[in-house]
C-alpha positions as a printed Julia matrix, in Angstrom:
99×3 Matrix{Float64}:
 -74.4   191.59  -124.47
 -73.01  190.25  -127.73
 -70.39  187.56  -128.18
 -67.4   187.42  -130.5
 -68.5   184.08  -131.92
 -72.22  183.87  -132.56
 -73.96  180.94  -134.2
 -76.57  182.21  -136.64
 -79.86  180.48  -137.45
 -78.3   179.09  -140.62
 -75.6   177.38  -138.53
 -72.72  179.62  -139.57
 -70.54  181.58  -137.15
 -70.36  185.35  -137.21
 -68.08  187.91  -135.54
 -70.12  190.97  -136.51
 -72.43  191.13  -133.51
 -69.78  192.11  -130.98
 -68.56  195.15  -132.8
 -71.81  196.83  -133.75
 -71.99  198.66  -130.38
 -68.31  199.66  -130.3
 -68.94  202.99  -132.03
 -71.91  203.8   -129.82
 -70.35  203.27  -126.38
 -67.65  205.12  -124.5
 -66.09  202.05  -122.88
 -63.45  199.69  -124.21
 -64.74  196.68  -126.16
 -62.74  193.52  -125.47
 -63.21  190.65  -127.91
 -63.17  187.21  -126.27
 -64.17  183.72  -127.29
 -63.3   181.83  -130.43
 -60.03  183.65  -130.99
 -57.2   181.16  -131.37
 -54.62  182.68  -133.69
 -53.16  185.87  -135.1
 -55.8   186.1   -137.8
 -58.56  186.11  -135.18
 -56.76  188.81  -133.22
 -56.28  190.92  -136.34
 -59.93  190.5   -137.35
 -61.17  191.55  -133.91
 -58.97  194.65  -133.87
 -59.88  195.6   -137.44
 -63.58  195.25  -136.63
 -63.26  197.68  -133.73
 -62.23  195.84  -130.59
 -59.93  197.74  -128.24
 -58.29  194.53  -127.03
 -58.5   190.75  -127.34
 -58.69  188.18  -124.54
 -57.53  184.66  -125.34
 -57.83  181.73  -122.96
 -58.28  178.19  -124.19
 -55.55  178.47  -126.82
 -52.95  178.89  -124.09
 -54.12  175.84  -122.13
 -52.29  173.6   -124.6
 -48.94  175.34  -124.05
 -46.37  173.34  -122.05
 -46.24  176.12  -119.46
 -49.85  175.38  -118.48
 -48.71  171.96  -117.22
 -52.04  170.34  -118.12
 -52.44  166.58  -118.11
 -51.9   165.13  -121.63
 -55.45  163.71  -121.66
 -56.9   167.23  -121.29
 -54.55  168.61  -123.93
 -55.69  165.87  -126.35
 -59.36  166.56  -125.56
 -58.96  170.27  -126.27
 -57.2   169.52  -129.54
 -60.06  167.3   -130.71
 -63.09  169.27  -129.44
 -65.16  171.03  -132.1
 -67.24  174.12  -131.32
 -70.51  172.17  -131.41
 -69.12  169.81  -128.74
 -68.97  172.54  -126.1
 -71.49  173.97  -123.65
 -71.82  176.94  -121.32
 -71.39  176.08  -117.65
 -71.07  177.92  -114.34
 -69.27  174.97  -112.68
 -65.79  176.5   -112.53
 -66.27  180.04  -111.26
 -70.0   180.6   -110.85
 -69.94  182.75  -113.98
 -70.76  181.51  -117.47
 -67.84  179.84  -119.21
 -67.46  177.42  -122.11
 -66.38  173.83  -121.52
 -66.16  170.6   -123.47
 -69.44  168.75  -123.08
 -69.29  165.44  -121.2
 -70.38  162.39  -123.16
């Protein structure tokens, strides 16, 4: 399984890995992870995704009713300060790493 955002050996991020199988499979390809704005959505769709799933970007909206401390943490967290965890649902998910 490929991911939308993939860190290469040189330390750069790439979106190409997700879409390479989209022409070879007969199922919908949904891009998820690392998409935070309209440009990311457009790029995913142009590269072959059937749909885009966004999550963390909406957590900072007032409707999410998150505590201001969490909102501030999300705003300041860089990609390299995150980790994959199964703590929330038992399935892999990305979270801000604890200091």
